[in-house]
C-alpha positions as CSV (number, residue, x, y, z in Angstrom):
1,M,4.7,12.5,98.5
2,K,3.4,15.7,96.8
3,E,0.1,15.6,98.6
4,S,1.2,18.5,100.8
5,N,0.7,20.8,97.8
6,S,-2.4,19.8,96.0
7,V,-2.2,22.8,93.7
8,I,1.2,21.8,92.3
9,L,-0.1,18.2,92.0
10,F,-3.1,19.4,90.1
11,L,-1.1,21.5,87.7
12,E,1.3,18.6,87.0
13,E,-1.2,15.8,86.6
14,E,-3.6,17.9,84.5
15,G,-0.7,19.1,82.3
16,Y,-1.0,22.8,83.0
17,Q,2.0,25.0,82.4
18,A,2.7,28.7,82.6
19,S,1.9,30.4,79.2
20,P,2.0,34.0,78.0
21,G,-0.9,33.2,75.6
22,T,-4.7,33.6,76.2
23,P,-5.5,33.5,79.9
24,I,-8.3,31.5,81.5
25,P,-10.6,32.8,84.4
26,L,-9.3,31.8,87.8
27,K,-12.9,30.8,88.7
28,E,-12.9,28.2,85.9
29,L,-9.4,26.8,86.9
30,Y,-10.4,26.7,90.5
31,V,-13.6,24.6,89.7
32,Q,-11.4,22.1,87.9
33,Y,-8.9,22.0,90.8
34,K,-11.7,21.3,93.3
35,S,-13.0,18.5,91.2
36,F,-9.5,17.1,91.0
37,C,-9.2,17.2,94.7
38,Y,-12.5,15.6,95.4
39,D,-11.8,12.8,92.9
40,G,-8.3,12.2,94.4
41,N,-9.3,12.6,98.1
42,Y,-7.2,15.7,98.5
43,H,-8.2,18.6,100.7
44,P,-8.8,21.7,98.4
45,V,-7.3,25.0,99.5
46,S,-9.4,28.2,99.4
47,K,-9.6,30.2,96.2
48,R,-7.4,32.9,97.7
49,N,-4.8,30.3,98.7
50,F,-5.1,28.7,95.3
51,S,-4.3,31.9,93.6
52,E,-1.3,32.5,96.0
53,R,0.1,29.1,95.3
54,L,-0.2,29.6,91.6
55,R,1.9,32.8,91.9
56,N,4.4,31.0,94.1
57,A,4.7,28.4,91.2
58,D,5.6,31.3,88.9
59,I,2.3,31.3,87.1
60,K,1.0,34.8,86.3
61,T,-2.3,35.9,87.5
62,E,-3.9,39.3,86.6
63,R,-6.9,41.2,87.7
64,K,-9.1,42.2,84.7
65,N,-12.4,44.2,84.7
66,Y,-14.2,40.9,84.5
67,G,-12.3,39.0,87.2
68,I,-8.9,37.4,87.9
69,V,-7.3,35.4,85.0
70,V,-4.5,32.9,85.0
71,Y,-1.9,32.5,82.3
72,V,-1.7,28.7,81.8
73,N,-2.3,26.3,79.0
74,N,-3.0,22.6,79.1
75,H,-1.1,20.1,77.1
76,P,-2.8,16.7,77.4
77,F,-0.6,13.7,77.1
């Protein structure tokens, strides 16, 4: 089961994919991820670990003057 990587499970179940378009703040995506984990009884990883797992999943993150952003988009089913 994919429970061992709750970040990948979150991305897949919420329809997030890497995208070169407009980024979203890491802080905002992390709040959604934590909510997903609590709703599904998964243990959320730290924000730092979350960011690292995003990069390991080939999702670009970038530091801006207003914080870290993530290049993903969400295609609801």
